[in-house]
DOLUMGU-51667 format. One record per residue (C-alpha): residue number from 1; residue in three letters; chain; x, z, y. Coordinates in Angstrom, 3 decimals, m for minus. Each point is the difference from the previous one (the first is absolute). Layout:
BEGIN
<pt><k>NUM</k><r>Ala</r><c>A</c><X>X</X><Z>Z</Z><Y>Y</Y></pt>
...
This chain:
BEGIN
<pt><k>1</k><r>Unk</r><c>A</c><X>101.590</X><Z>76.428</Z><Y>108.813</Y></pt>
<pt><k>2</k><r>Unk</r><c>A</c><X>m0.245</X><Z>m1.056</Z><Y>3.629</Y></pt>
<pt><k>3</k><r>Unk</r><c>A</c><X>1.001</X><Z>2.558</Z><Y>2.613</Y></pt>
<pt><k>4</k><r>Unk</r><c>A</c><X>m3.527</X><Z>0.230</Z><Y>1.400</Y></pt>
<pt><k>5</k><r>Unk</r><c>A</c><X>m1.366</X><Z>0.569</Z><Y>m3.511</Y></pt>
<pt><k>6</k><r>Unk</r><c>A</c><X>2.550</X><Z>2.736</Z><Y>m0.660</Y></pt>
<pt><k>7</k><r>Unk</r><c>A</c><X>m1.082</X><Z>1.808</Z><Y>3.173</Y></pt>
<pt><k>8</k><r>Unk</r><c>A</c><X>m3.672</X><Z>m0.193</Z><Y>m0.971</Y></pt>
<pt><k>9</k><r>Unk</r><c>A</c><X>0.799</X><Z>1.147</Z><Y>m3.535</Y></pt>
<pt><k>10</k><r>Unk</r><c>A</c><X>1.817</X><Z>3.097</Z><Y>1.265</Y></pt>
<pt><k>11</k><r>Unk</r><c>A</c><X>m2.752</X><Z>0.774</Z><Y>2.508</Y></pt>
<pt><k>12</k><r>Unk</r><c>A</c><X>m2.687</X><Z>m0.247</Z><Y>m2.704</Y></pt>
<pt><k>13</k><r>Unk</r><c>A</c><X>2.122</X><Z>2.085</Z><Y>m2.392</Y></pt>
<pt><k>14</k><r>Unk</r><c>A</c><X>0.183</X><Z>2.838</Z><Y>2.543</Y></pt>
<pt><k>15</k><r>Unk</r><c>A</c><X>m3.764</X><Z>m0.157</Z><Y>0.603</Y></pt>
<pt><k>16</k><r>Unk</r><c>A</c><X>m0.784</X><Z>m0.011</Z><Y>m3.719</Y></pt>
<pt><k>17</k><r>Unk</r><c>A</c><X>2.440</X><Z>2.801</Z><Y>m0.777</Y></pt>
<pt><k>18</k><r>Unk</r><c>A</c><X>m1.613</X><Z>2.183</Z><Y>2.635</Y></pt>
<pt><k>19</k><r>Unk</r><c>A</c><X>m3.513</X><Z>m0.875</Z><Y>m1.191</Y></pt>
<pt><k>20</k><r>Unk</r><c>A</c><X>0.769</X><Z>0.977</Z><Y>m3.594</Y></pt>
<pt><k>21</k><r>Unk</r><c>A</c><X>1.503</X><Z>3.398</Z><Y>0.858</Y></pt>
<pt><k>22</k><r>Unk</r><c>A</c><X>m2.120</X><Z>3.045</Z><Y>m1.015</Y></pt>
<pt><k>23</k><r>Unk</r><c>A</c><X>m0.220</X><Z>0.836</Z><Y>3.706</Y></pt>
<pt><k>24</k><r>Unk</r><c>A</c><X>0.478</X><Z>m3.042</Z><Y>2.191</Y></pt>
<pt><k>25</k><r>Unk</r><c>A</c><X>2.540</X><Z>0.656</Z><Y>2.765</Y></pt>
<pt><k>26</k><r>Unk</r><c>A</c><X>m1.112</X><Z>m0.285</Z><Y>3.606</Y></pt>
<pt><k>27</k><r>Unk</r><c>A</c><X>3.322</X><Z>m1.214</Z><Y>1.320</Y></pt>
<pt><k>28</k><r>Unk</r><c>A</c><X>3.347</X><Z>m1.636</Z><Y>m0.710</Y></pt>
<pt><k>29</k><r>Unk</r><c>A</c><X>3.205</X><Z>1.603</Z><Y>1.305</Y></pt>
<pt><k>30</k><r>Unk</r><c>A</c><X>3.057</X><Z>m2.172</Z><Y>0.664</Y></pt>
<pt><k>31</k><r>Unk</r><c>A</c><X>3.353</X><Z>1.061</Z><Y>1.386</Y></pt>
<pt><k>32</k><r>Unk</r><c>A</c><X>1.697</X><Z>m2.760</Z><Y>1.973</Y></pt>
<pt><k>33</k><r>Unk</r><c>A</c><X>3.645</X><Z>m0.511</Z><Y>0.890</Y></pt>
<pt><k>34</k><r>Unk</r><c>A</c><X>m0.023</X><Z>m3.162</Z><Y>2.075</Y></pt>
<pt><k>35</k><r>Unk</r><c>A</c><X>1.002</X><Z>m1.980</Z><Y>m3.099</Y></pt>
<pt><k>36</k><r>Unk</r><c>A</c><X>m1.749</X><Z>m2.863</Z><Y>m1.746</Y></pt>
<pt><k>37</k><r>Unk</r><c>A</c><X>m1.194</X><Z>1.865</Z><Y>m3.108</Y></pt>
<pt><k>38</k><r>Unk</r><c>A</c><X>m1.933</X><Z>2.730</Z><Y>1.822</Y></pt>
<pt><k>39</k><r>Unk</r><c>A</c><X>m1.287</X><Z>m2.518</Z><Y>2.547</Y></pt>
<pt><k>40</k><r>Unk</r><c>A</c><X>m1.455</X><Z>m2.207</Z><Y>m2.722</Y></pt>
<pt><k>41</k><r>Unk</r><c>A</c><X>m1.503</X><Z>2.927</Z><Y>m1.919</Y></pt>
<pt><k>42</k><r>Unk</r><c>A</c><X>m1.600</X><Z>1.576</Z><Y>3.071</Y></pt>
<pt><k>43</k><r>Unk</r><c>A</c><X>m1.489</X><Z>m3.355</Z><Y>0.992</Y></pt>
<pt><k>44</k><r>Unk</r><c>A</c><X>m1.496</X><Z>m0.635</Z><Y>m3.434</Y></pt>
<pt><k>45</k><r>Unk</r><c>A</c><X>m1.391</X><Z>3.553</Z><Y>0.005</Y></pt>
<pt><k>46</k><r>Unk</r><c>A</c><X>m1.634</X><Z>m0.740</Z><Y>3.339</Y></pt>
<pt><k>47</k><r>Unk</r><c>A</c><X>m1.519</X><Z>m3.155</Z><Y>m1.506</Y></pt>
<pt><k>48</k><r>Unk</r><c>A</c><X>m1.858</X><Z>2.100</Z><Y>m2.591</Y></pt>
<pt><k>49</k><r>Unk</r><c>A</c><X>m2.248</X><Z>1.386</Z><Y>2.730</Y></pt>
<pt><k>50</k><r>Unk</r><c>A</c><X>0.781</X><Z>3.572</Z><Y>m1.040</Y></pt>
<pt><k>51</k><r>Unk</r><c>A</c><X>1.162</X><Z>2.442</Z><Y>2.646</Y></pt>
<pt><k>52</k><r>Unk</r><c>A</c><X>3.770</X><Z>m0.406</Z><Y>0.119</Y></pt>
<pt><k>53</k><r>Unk</r><c>A</c><X>2.428</X><Z>2.536</Z><Y>1.443</Y></pt>
<pt><k>54</k><r>Unk</r><c>A</c><X>3.263</X><Z>m1.647</Z><Y>1.044</Y></pt>
<pt><k>55</k><r>Unk</r><c>A</c><X>2.682</X><Z>2.594</Z><Y>0.556</Y></pt>
<pt><k>56</k><r>Unk</r><c>A</c><X>3.450</X><Z>m0.290</Z><Y>1.574</Y></pt>
<pt><k>57</k><r>Unk</r><c>A</c><X>2.200</X><Z>3.012</Z><Y>m0.791</Y></pt>
<pt><k>58</k><r>Unk</r><c>A</c><X>3.309</X><Z>m0.304</Z><Y>1.877</Y></pt>
<pt><k>59</k><r>Unk</r><c>A</c><X>2.924</X><Z>2.161</Z><Y>m1.083</Y></pt>
<pt><k>60</k><r>Unk</r><c>A</c><X>3.039</X><Z>m0.758</Z><Y>2.164</Y></pt>
<pt><k>61</k><r>Unk</r><c>A</c><X>m1.291</X><Z>m3.546</Z><Y>m0.209</Y></pt>
<pt><k>62</k><r>Unk</r><c>A</c><X>1.808</X><Z>m3.126</Z><Y>1.103</Y></pt>
<pt><k>63</k><r>Unk</r><c>A</c><X>m1.685</X><Z>m0.975</Z><Y>3.283</Y></pt>
<pt><k>64</k><r>Unk</r><c>A</c><X>m0.565</X><Z>m3.633</Z><Y>m1.001</Y></pt>
<pt><k>65</k><r>Unk</r><c>A</c><X>m1.663</X><Z>0.981</Z><Y>m3.295</Y></pt>
<pt><k>66</k><r>Unk</r><c>A</c><X>m2.163</X><Z>2.572</Z><Y>1.764</Y></pt>
<pt><k>67</k><r>Unk</r><c>A</c><X>m1.086</X><Z>m2.493</Z><Y>2.665</Y></pt>
<pt><k>68</k><r>Unk</r><c>A</c><X>m0.974</X><Z>m2.516</Z><Y>m2.690</Y></pt>
<pt><k>69</k><r>Unk</r><c>A</c><X>m2.196</X><Z>2.611</Z><Y>m1.680</Y></pt>
<pt><k>70</k><r>Unk</r><c>A</c><X>m1.767</X><Z>0.617</Z><Y>3.329</Y></pt>
<pt><k>71</k><r>Unk</r><c>A</c><X>m0.450</X><Z>m3.745</Z><Y>0.576</Y></pt>
<pt><k>72</k><r>Unk</r><c>A</c><X>m1.521</X><Z>m0.360</Z><Y>m3.457</Y></pt>
<pt><k>73</k><r>Unk</r><c>A</c><X>m2.402</X><Z>2.876</Z><Y>0.628</Y></pt>
<pt><k>74</k><r>Unk</r><c>A</c><X>m1.113</X><Z>m1.657</Z><Y>3.241</Y></pt>
<pt><k>75</k><r>Unk</r><c>A</c><X>m0.387</X><Z>m3.364</Z><Y>m1.760</Y></pt>
<pt><k>76</k><r>Unk</r><c>A</c><X>m2.173</X><Z>1.600</Z><Y>m2.677</Y></pt>
<pt><k>77</k><r>Unk</r><c>A</c><X>m2.229</X><Z>1.733</Z><Y>2.561</Y></pt>
<pt><k>78</k><r>Unk</r><c>A</c><X>m0.482</X><Z>m3.317</Z><Y>1.792</Y></pt>
<pt><k>79</k><r>Unk</r><c>A</c><X>m1.049</X><Z>m1.733</Z><Y>m3.211</Y></pt>
<pt><k>80</k><r>Unk</r><c>A</c><X>m1.903</X><Z>2.594</Z><Y>m2.049</Y></pt>
<pt><k>81</k><r>Unk</r><c>A</c><X>m2.605</X><Z>2.570</Z><Y>1.018</Y></pt>
<pt><k>82</k><r>Unk</r><c>A</c><X>0.491</X><Z>2.332</Z><Y>m2.986</Y></pt>
<pt><k>83</k><r>Unk</r><c>A</c><X>3.539</X><Z>1.017</Z><Y>0.983</Y></pt>
<pt><k>84</k><r>Unk</r><c>A</c><X>1.198</X><Z>3.383</Z><Y>1.199</Y></pt>
<pt><k>85</k><r>Unk</r><c>A</c><X>3.638</X><Z>0.237</Z><Y>1.047</Y></pt>
<pt><k>86</k><r>Unk</r><c>A</c><X>2.190</X><Z>3.080</Z><Y>0.230</Y></pt>
<pt><k>87</k><r>Unk</r><c>A</c><X>3.570</X><Z>0.759</Z><Y>1.016</Y></pt>
<pt><k>88</k><r>Unk</r><c>A</c><X>1.174</X><Z>3.260</Z><Y>m1.562</Y></pt>
<pt><k>89</k><r>Unk</r><c>A</c><X>3.603</X><Z>0.833</Z><Y>0.949</Y></pt>
<pt><k>90</k><r>Unk</r><c>A</c><X>1.723</X><Z>1.965</Z><Y>m2.754</Y></pt>
<pt><k>91</k><r>Unk</r><c>A</c><X>3.378</X><Z>0.435</Z><Y>1.705</Y></pt>
<pt><k>92</k><r>Unk</r><c>A</c><X>m0.320</X><Z>3.755</Z><Y>0.587</Y></pt>
<pt><k>93</k><r>Unk</r><c>A</c><X>m1.287</X><Z>0.673</Z><Y>m3.519</Y></pt>
<pt><k>94</k><r>Unk</r><c>A</c><X>2.894</X><Z>m1.979</Z><Y>m1.428</Y></pt>
<pt><k>95</k><r>Unk</r><c>A</c><X>2.543</X><Z>1.867</Z><Y>2.146</Y></pt>
<pt><k>96</k><r>Unk</r><c>A</c><X>m1.412</X><Z>3.354</Z><Y>m1.184</Y></pt>
<pt><k>97</k><r>Unk</r><c>A</c><X>0.160</X><Z>m1.283</Z><Y>m3.584</Y></pt>
<pt><k>98</k><r>Unk</r><c>A</c><X>3.675</X><Z>m0.951</Z><Y>0.441</Y></pt>
<pt><k>99</k><r>Unk</r><c>A</c><X>0.822</X><Z>3.435</Z><Y>1.429</Y></pt>
<pt><k>100</k><r>Unk</r><c>A</c><X>m1.884</X><Z>1.846</Z><Y>m2.768</Y></pt>
<pt><k>101</k><r>Unk</r><c>A</c><X>1.891</X><Z>m1.991</Z><Y>m2.658</Y></pt>
<pt><k>102</k><r>Unk</r><c>A</c><X>3.382</X><Z>m0.156</Z><Y>1.712</Y></pt>
<pt><k>103</k><r>Unk</r><c>A</c><X>1.614</X><Z>1.631</Z><Y>m3.049</Y></pt>
<pt><k>104</k><r>Unk</r><c>A</c><X>m1.129</X><Z>m2.980</Z><Y>m2.077</Y></pt>
<pt><k>105</k><r>Unk</r><c>A</c><X>1.332</X><Z>m2.752</Z><Y>2.205</Y></pt>
<pt><k>106</k><r>Unk</r><c>A</c><X>m0.338</X><Z>m3.550</Z><Y>m1.316</Y></pt>
<pt><k>107</k><r>Unk</r><c>A</c><X>m0.355</X><Z>m2.976</Z><Y>2.327</Y></pt>
<pt><k>108</k><r>Unk</r><c>A</c><X>m1.775</X><Z>m1.999</Z><Y>m2.676</Y></pt>
<pt><k>109</k><r>Unk</r><c>A</c><X>m2.229</X><Z>2.947</Z><Y>m0.828</Y></pt>
<pt><k>110</k><r>Unk</r><c>A</c><X>m0.997</X><Z>0.469</Z><Y>3.627</Y></pt>
<pt><k>111</k><r>Unk</r><c>A</c><X>m0.632</X><Z>m3.741</Z><Y>0.356</Y></pt>
<pt><k>112</k><r>Unk</r><c>A</c><X>m2.425</X><Z>0.174</Z><Y>m2.937</Y></pt>
<pt><k>113</k><r>Unk</r><c>A</c><X>m1.554</X><Z>3.144</Z><Y>1.468</Y></pt>
<pt><k>114</k><r>Unk</r><c>A</c><X>m1.186</X><Z>m2.071</Z><Y>2.955</Y></pt>
<pt><k>115</k><r>Unk</r><c>A</c><X>m2.114</X><Z>m2.060</Z><Y>m2.390</Y></pt>
<pt><k>116</k><r>Unk</r><c>A</c><X>m1.295</X><Z>3.156</Z><Y>m1.715</Y></pt>
<pt><k>117</k><r>Unk</r><c>A</c><X>m1.045</X><Z>1.588</Z><Y>3.292</Y></pt>
<pt><k>118</k><r>Unk</r><c>A</c><X>m1.911</X><Z>m3.187</Z><Y>0.809</Y></pt>
<pt><k>119</k><r>Unk</r><c>A</c><X>m1.659</X><Z>0.073</Z><Y>m3.414</Y></pt>
<pt><k>120</k><r>Unk</r><c>A</c><X>m1.164</X><Z>3.586</Z><Y>0.558</Y></pt>
<pt><k>121</k><r>Unk</r><c>A</c><X>m1.348</X><Z>m1.000</Z><Y>3.420</Y></pt>
<pt><k>122</k><r>Unk</r><c>A</c><X>m2.012</X><Z>m2.894</Z><Y>m1.420</Y></pt>
<pt><k>123</k><r>Unk</r><c>A</c><X>m1.530</X><Z>2.203</Z><Y>m2.704</Y></pt>
<pt><k>124</k><r>Unk</r><c>A</c><X>m1.013</X><Z>2.608</Z><Y>2.572</Y></pt>
<pt><k>125</k><r>Unk</r><c>A</c><X>m1.832</X><Z>m2.723</Z><Y>1.913</Y></pt>
<pt><k>126</k><r>Unk</r><c>A</c><X>m1.506</X><Z>m1.376</Z><Y>m3.218</Y></pt>
<pt><k>127</k><r>Unk</r><c>A</c><X>m1.313</X><Z>3.341</Z><Y>m1.213</Y></pt>
<pt><k>128</k><r>Unk</r><c>A</c><X>m1.604</X><Z>0.737</Z><Y>3.353</Y></pt>
<pt><k>129</k><r>Unk</r><c>A</c><X>m1.781</X><Z>m3.372</Z><Y>0.009</Y></pt>
<pt><k>130</k><r>Unk</r><c>A</c><X>m0.869</X><Z>m0.609</Z><Y>m3.679</Y></pt>
<pt><k>131</k><r>Unk</r><c>A</c><X>2.600</X><Z>m2.727</Z><Y>0.011</Y></pt>
<pt><k>132</k><r>Unk</r><c>A</c><X>2.413</X><Z>m1.836</Z><Y>m2.263</Y></pt>
<pt><k>133</k><r>Unk</r><c>A</c><X>3.685</X><Z>m0.300</Z><Y>0.838</Y></pt>
<pt><k>134</k><r>Unk</r><c>A</c><X>0.811</X><Z>m3.689</Z><Y>m0.343</Y></pt>
<pt><k>135</k><r>Unk</r><c>A</c><X>3.489</X><Z>m0.973</Z><Y>m1.135</Y></pt>
<pt><k>136</k><r>Unk</r><c>A</c><X>2.091</X><Z>m2.642</Z><Y>1.742</Y></pt>
<pt><k>137</k><r>Unk</r><c>A</c><X>2.644</X><Z>m0.593</Z><Y>m2.669</Y></pt>
<pt><k>138</k><r>Unk</r><c>A</c><X>0.547</X><Z>m3.498</Z><Y>m1.375</Y></pt>
<pt><k>139</k><r>Unk</r><c>A</c><X>0.898</X><Z>m1.250</Z><Y>m3.489</Y></pt>
<pt><k>140</k><r>Unk</r><c>A</c><X>3.711</X><Z>m0.384</Z><Y>0.759</Y></pt>
<pt><k>141</k><r>Unk</r><c>A</c><X>0.378</X><Z>3.538</Z><Y>1.330</Y></pt>
<pt><k>142</k><r>Unk</r><c>A</c><X>m2.367</X><Z>1.843</Z><Y>m2.337</Y></pt>
<pt><k>143</k><r>Unk</r><c>A</c><X>0.592</X><Z>m1.759</Z><Y>m3.324</Y></pt>
<pt><k>144</k><r>Unk</r><c>A</c><X>3.137</X><Z>m2.071</Z><Y>0.517</Y></pt>
<pt><k>145</k><r>Unk</r><c>A</c><X>2.690</X><Z>2.245</Z><Y>1.439</Y></pt>
<pt><k>146</k><r>Unk</r><c>A</c><X>m1.810</X><Z>3.299</Z><Y>0.655</Y></pt>
<pt><k>147</k><r>Unk</r><c>A</c><X>0.833</X><Z>m0.127</Z><Y>3.697</Y></pt>
<pt><k>148</k><r>Unk</r><c>A</c><X>m2.314</X><Z>2.717</Z><Y>1.273</Y></pt>
<pt><k>149</k><r>Unk</r><c>A</c><X>m0.163</X><Z>3.775</Z><Y>0.261</Y></pt>
<pt><k>150</k><r>Unk</r><c>A</c><X>m1.382</X><Z>1.837</Z><Y>m2.998</Y></pt>
<pt><k>151</k><r>Unk</r><c>A</c><X>m2.957</X><Z>2.089</Z><Y>1.222</Y></pt>
<pt><k>152</k><r>Unk</r><c>A</c><X>0.530</X><Z>m1.516</Z><Y>3.439</Y></pt>
<pt><k>153</k><r>Unk</r><c>A</c><X>m1.241</X><Z>m3.518</Z><Y>0.691</Y></pt>
<pt><k>154</k><r>Unk</r><c>A</c><X>m0.487</X><Z>m0.140</Z><Y>m3.787</Y></pt>
<pt><k>155</k><r>Unk</r><c>A</c><X>m2.593</X><Z>2.798</Z><Y>0.248</Y></pt>
<pt><k>156</k><r>Unk</r><c>A</c><X>m3.261</X><Z>m1.913</Z><Y>0.422</Y></pt>
<pt><k>157</k><r>Unk</r><c>A</c><X>m3.475</X><Z>m0.389</Z><Y>m1.491</Y></pt>
<pt><k>158</k><r>Unk</r><c>A</c><X>m0.105</X><Z>m3.786</Z><Y>m0.307</Y></pt>
<pt><k>159</k><r>Unk</r><c>A</c><X>2.583</X><Z>m2.783</Z><Y>0.216</Y></pt>
<pt><k>160</k><r>Unk</r><c>A</c><X>m1.668</X><Z>m3.227</Z><Y>1.165</Y></pt>
<pt><k>161</k><r>Unk</r><c>A</c><X>3.177</X><Z>m2.083</Z><Y>0.457</Y></pt>
<pt><k>162</k><r>Unk</r><c>A</c><X>1.949</X><Z>1.455</Z><Y>m2.925</Y></pt>
<pt><k>163</k><r>Unk</r><c>A</c><X>m0.285</X><Z>m3.317</Z><Y>m1.859</Y></pt>
<pt><k>164</k><r>Unk</r><c>A</c><X>1.099</X><Z>m2.122</Z><Y>2.977</Y></pt>
<pt><k>165</k><r>Unk</r><c>A</c><X>3.553</X><Z>m1.114</Z><Y>0.705</Y></pt>
<pt><k>166</k><r>Unk</r><c>A</c><X>1.496</X><Z>0.356</Z><Y>3.456</Y></pt>
<pt><k>167</k><r>Unk</r><c>A</c><X>m0.237</X><Z>m3.765</Z><Y>0.452</Y></pt>
<pt><k>168</k><r>Unk</r><c>A</c><X>m3.728</X><Z>0.113</Z><Y>m0.751</Y></pt>
<pt><k>169</k><r>Unk</r><c>A</c><X>m0.427</X><Z>2.830</Z><Y>2.505</Y></pt>
<pt><k>170</k><r>Unk</r><c>A</c><X>1.758</X><Z>m1.976</Z><Y>2.713</Y></pt>
<pt><k>171</k><r>Unk</r><c>A</c><X>m2.372</X><Z>m2.883</Z><Y>m0.800</Y></pt>
<pt><k>172</k><r>Unk</r><c>A</c><X>m3.017</X><Z>2.307</Z><Y>0.222</Y></pt>
<pt><k>173</k><r>Unk</r><c>A</c><X>1.275</X><Z>1.301</Z><Y>3.325</Y></pt>
<pt><k>174</k><r>Unk</r><c>A</c><X>0.015</X><Z>m3.526</Z><Y>1.365</Y></pt>
<pt><k>175</k><r>Unk</r><c>A</c><X>m3.475</X><Z>m0.713</Z><Y>m1.382</Y></pt>
<pt><k>176</k><r>Unk</r><c>A</c><X>m1.383</X><Z>3.217</Z><Y>1.518</Y></pt>
<pt><k>177</k><r>Unk</r><c>A</c><X>1.499</X><Z>m0.730</Z><Y>3.420</Y></pt>
<pt><k>178</k><r>Unk</r><c>A</c><X>2.251</X><Z>3.060</Z><Y>0.000</Y></pt>
<pt><k>179</k><r>Unk</r><c>A</c><X>2.173</X><Z>0.237</Z><Y>3.133</Y></pt>
<pt><k>180</k><r>Unk</r><c>A</c><X>2.917</X><Z>m2.412</Z><Y>m0.412</Y></pt>
<pt><k>181</k><r>Unk</r><c>A</c><X>2.569</X><Z>2.653</Z><Y>0.996</Y></pt>
<pt><k>182</k><r>Unk</r><c>A</c><X>m1.067</X><Z>2.033</Z><Y>m3.018</Y></pt>
<pt><k>183</k><r>Unk</r><c>A</c><X>0.182</X><Z>m2.961</Z><Y>m2.363</Y></pt>
<pt><k>184</k><r>Unk</r><c>A</c><X>3.452</X><Z>m0.938</Z><Y>1.306</Y></pt>
<pt><k>185</k><r>Unk</r><c>A</c><X>1.384</X><Z>3.562</Z><Y>0.104</Y></pt>
<pt><k>186</k><r>Unk</r><c>A</c><X>2.885</X><Z>0.876</Z><Y>m2.323</Y></pt>
<pt><k>187</k><r>Unk</r><c>A</c><X>m1.467</X><Z>2.148</Z><Y>m2.835</Y></pt>
<pt><k>188</k><r>Unk</r><c>A</c><X>1.007</X><Z>3.667</Z><Y>0.177</Y></pt>
<pt><k>189</k><r>Unk</r><c>A</c><X>m1.305</X><Z>3.173</Z><Y>m1.596</Y></pt>
<pt><k>190</k><r>Unk</r><c>A</c><X>0.202</X><Z>1.857</Z><Y>3.323</Y></pt>
<pt><k>191</k><r>Unk</r><c>A</c><X>1.568</X><Z>3.111</Z><Y>m1.532</Y></pt>
<pt><k>192</k><r>Unk</r><c>A</c><X>3.387</X><Z>m0.129</Z><Y>1.722</Y></pt>
<pt><k>193</k><r>Unk</r><c>A</c><X>1.053</X><Z>0.593</Z><Y>3.596</Y></pt>
<pt><k>194</k><r>Unk</r><c>A</c><X>2.125</X><Z>m3.170</Z><Y>m0.006</Y></pt>
<pt><k>195</k><r>Unk</r><c>A</c><X>m3.017</X><Z>m2.163</Z><Y>m1.030</Y></pt>
<pt><k>196</k><r>Unk</r><c>A</c><X>1.963</X><Z>m1.490</Z><Y>m2.913</Y></pt>
<pt><k>197</k><r>Unk</r><c>A</c><X>m1.721</X><Z>m2.956</Z><Y>m1.647</Y></pt>
<pt><k>198</k><r>Unk</r><c>A</c><X>m1.365</X><Z>m0.142</Z><Y>m3.528</Y></pt>
<pt><k>199</k><r>Unk</r><c>A</c><X>2.451</X><Z>m2.760</Z><Y>m0.871</Y></pt>
<pt><k>200</k><r>Unk</r><c>A</c><X>2.881</X><Z>2.115</Z><Y>1.286</Y></pt>
<pt><k>201</k><r>Unk</r><c>A</c><X>m1.058</X><Z>2.856</Z><Y>m2.281</Y></pt>
<pt><k>202</k><r>Unk</r><c>A</c><X>m0.815</X><Z>m2.092</Z><Y>m3.049</Y></pt>
<pt><k>203</k><r>Unk</r><c>A</c><X>2.773</X><Z>m2.553</Z><Y>0.216</Y></pt>
<pt><k>204</k><r>Unk</r><c>A</c><X>m2.440</X><Z>m2.846</Z><Y>m0.683</Y></pt>
<pt><k>205</k><r>Unk</r><c>A</c><X>m2.713</X><Z>m1.651</Z><Y>2.064</Y></pt>
<pt><k>206</k><r>Unk</r><c>A</c><X>m3.628</X><Z>0.101</Z><Y>m1.131</Y></pt>
<pt><k>207</k><r>Unk</r><c>A</c><X>0.161</X><Z>m3.693</Z><Y>m0.837</Y></pt>
<pt><k>208</k><r>Unk</r><c>A</c><X>3.043</X><Z>0.589</Z><Y>m2.202</Y></pt>
<pt><k>209</k><r>Unk</r><c>A</c><X>m1.672</X><Z>2.924</Z><Y>m1.790</Y></pt>
<pt><k>210</k><r>Unk</r><c>A</c><X>m3.129</X><Z>m2.065</Z><Y>m0.571</Y></pt>
<pt><k>211</k><r>Unk</r><c>A</c><X>2.151</X><Z>m2.756</Z><Y>m1.510</Y></pt>
<pt><k>212</k><r>Unk</r><c>A</c><X>1.573</X><Z>2.533</Z><Y>m2.377</Y></pt>
<pt><k>213</k><r>Unk</r><c>A</c><X>m3.355</X><Z>1.548</Z><Y>m0.931</Y></pt>
<pt><k>214</k><r>Unk</r><c>A</c><X>m1.395</X><Z>m3.380</Z><Y>m0.996</Y></pt>
<pt><k>215</k><r>Unk</r><c>A</c><X>3.079</X><Z>m1.412</Z><Y>m1.731</Y></pt>
<pt><k>216</k><r>Unk</r><c>A</c><X>2.519</X><Z>1.925</Z><Y>m2.111</Y></pt>
<pt><k>217</k><r>Unk</r><c>A</c><X>2.390</X><Z>m2.923</Z><Y>0.401</Y></pt>
<pt><k>218</k><r>Unk</r><c>A</c><X>0.118</X><Z>0.490</Z><Y>3.758</Y></pt>
<pt><k>219</k><r>Unk</r><c>A</c><X>3.455</X><Z>0.625</Z><Y>1.438</Y></pt>
<pt><k>220</k><r>Unk</r><c>A</c><X>m1.460</X><Z>3.125</Z><Y>1.577</Y></pt>
<pt><k>221</k><r>Unk</r><c>A</c><X>m1.365</X><Z>1.440</Z><Y>m3.247</Y></pt>
<pt><k>222</k><r>Unk</r><c>A</c><X>2.904</X><Z>2.330</Z><Y>m0.872</Y></pt>
<pt><k>223</k><r>Unk</r><c>A</c><X>0.067</X><Z>1.461</Z><Y>3.490</Y></pt>
<pt><k>224</k><r>Unk</r><c>A</c><X>m3.778</X><Z>0.378</Z><Y>m0.098</Y></pt>
<pt><k>225</k><r>Unk</r><c>A</c><X>0.272</X><Z>2.021</Z><Y>m3.219</Y></pt>
<pt><k>226</k><r>Unk</r><c>A</c><X>2.748</X><Z>2.126</Z><Y>1.535</Y></pt>
<pt><k>227</k><r>Unk</r><c>A</c><X>m2.328</X><Z>0.885</Z><Y>2.893</Y></pt>
<pt><k>228</k><r>Unk</r><c>A</c><X>m3.007</X><Z>0.512</Z><Y>m2.274</Y></pt>
<pt><k>229</k><r>Unk</r><c>A</c><X>1.459</X><Z>2.213</Z><Y>m2.721</Y></pt>
<pt><k>230</k><r>Unk</r><c>A</c><X>0.667</X><Z>3.156</Z><Y>2.080</Y></pt>
<pt><k>231</k><r>Unk</r><c>A</c><X>m3.585</X><Z>m0.188</Z><Y>1.290</Y></pt>
<pt><k>232</k><r>Unk</r><c>A</c><X>m1.801</X><Z>m0.381</Z><Y>m3.324</Y></pt>
<pt><k>233</k><r>Unk</r><c>A</c><X>m1.097</X><Z>3.636</Z><Y>0.228</Y></pt>
<pt><k>234</k><r>Unk</r><c>A</c><X>m2.281</X><Z>m1.117</Z><Y>2.861</Y></pt>
<pt><k>235</k><r>Unk</r><c>A</c><X>m1.306</X><Z>m3.088</Z><Y>m1.771</Y></pt>
<pt><k>236</k><r>Unk</r><c>A</c><X>m0.700</X><Z>1.521</Z><Y>m3.420</Y></pt>
<pt><k>237</k><r>Unk</r><c>A</c><X>m2.657</X><Z>2.684</Z><Y>m0.646</Y></pt>
<pt><k>238</k><r>Unk</r><c>A</c><X>1.161</X><Z>3.605</Z><Y>0.344</Y></pt>
<pt><k>239</k><r>Unk</r><c>A</c><X>1.376</X><Z>1.219</Z><Y>m3.355</Y></pt>
<pt><k>240</k><r>Unk</r><c>A</c><X>m2.331</X><Z>2.456</Z><Y>m1.716</Y></pt>
<pt><k>241</k><r>Unk</r><c>A</c><X>1.119</X><Z>2.348</Z><Y>m2.739</Y></pt>
<pt><k>242</k><r>Unk</r><c>A</c><X>m2.467</X><Z>m0.750</Z><Y>m2.816</Y></pt>
<pt><k>243</k><r>Unk</r><c>A</c><X>m0.449</X><Z>3.000</Z><Y>m2.273</Y></pt>
<pt><k>244</k><r>Unk</r><c>A</c><X>m0.157</X><Z>m1.031</Z><Y>m3.636</Y></pt>
<pt><k>245</k><r>Unk</r><c>A</c><X>m2.390</X><Z>1.993</Z><Y>m2.166</Y></pt>
<pt><k>246</k><r>Unk</r><c>A</c><X>1.098</X><Z>1.733</Z><Y>m3.180</Y></pt>
<pt><k>247</k><r>Unk</r><c>A</c><X>3.705</X><Z>m0.299</Z><Y>0.780</Y></pt>
<pt><k>248</k><r>Unk</r><c>A</c><X>2.132</X><Z>2.837</Z><Y>m1.325</Y></pt>
<pt><k>249</k><r>Unk</r><c>A</c><X>2.469</X><Z>1.517</Z><Y>2.429</Y></pt>
């Protein structure tokens, strides 16, 4: 599928999904980070013609990432009339959260809590505007290695780019005319004060993971599985205890 066709397909999928809901939503809610995934998703949402809320939620955010999110908001407003942009700083809420849970200190836990605070923020906006929270996770993160926060950025209503690789998203960014600084930026989840990259955390680049996902003979396949296996609890459905009838205790 050509890149332009993929964009149109996703746009039409969002429109049709909304149309078929028992109560059609009035708006689409997208949290942006200054990265390519959220920039592409928010732009495609804007293309649907539905009212689109584009929300930046800095929490001790790297200045460069934050500035890119603001530039993207401005770019959207200059190109689409159905956009509303918001900056909602969550620094103080996060600090209070850290203090309240200081007896349960975990750097990784607090990093994930940033994503969960953002999720709660997006749903508050959605519920006050009959909106859908639109996911920005891609195929590599969501279904390849599980590189996202459970009930954080993974807590969404729809996932329009969940079947797209990172490479395809970069291509869509170019086709859509996304700001070049965003396309060229080093991918990061934005959950750490040191702005560590995704590749630094994963130990493989997105291109290498994609190679492993598509070919079990790839030299990266074993490392890919090693990254994936601890995160299968995110990728697989939540286990449910099924009660068997007529079973003697």
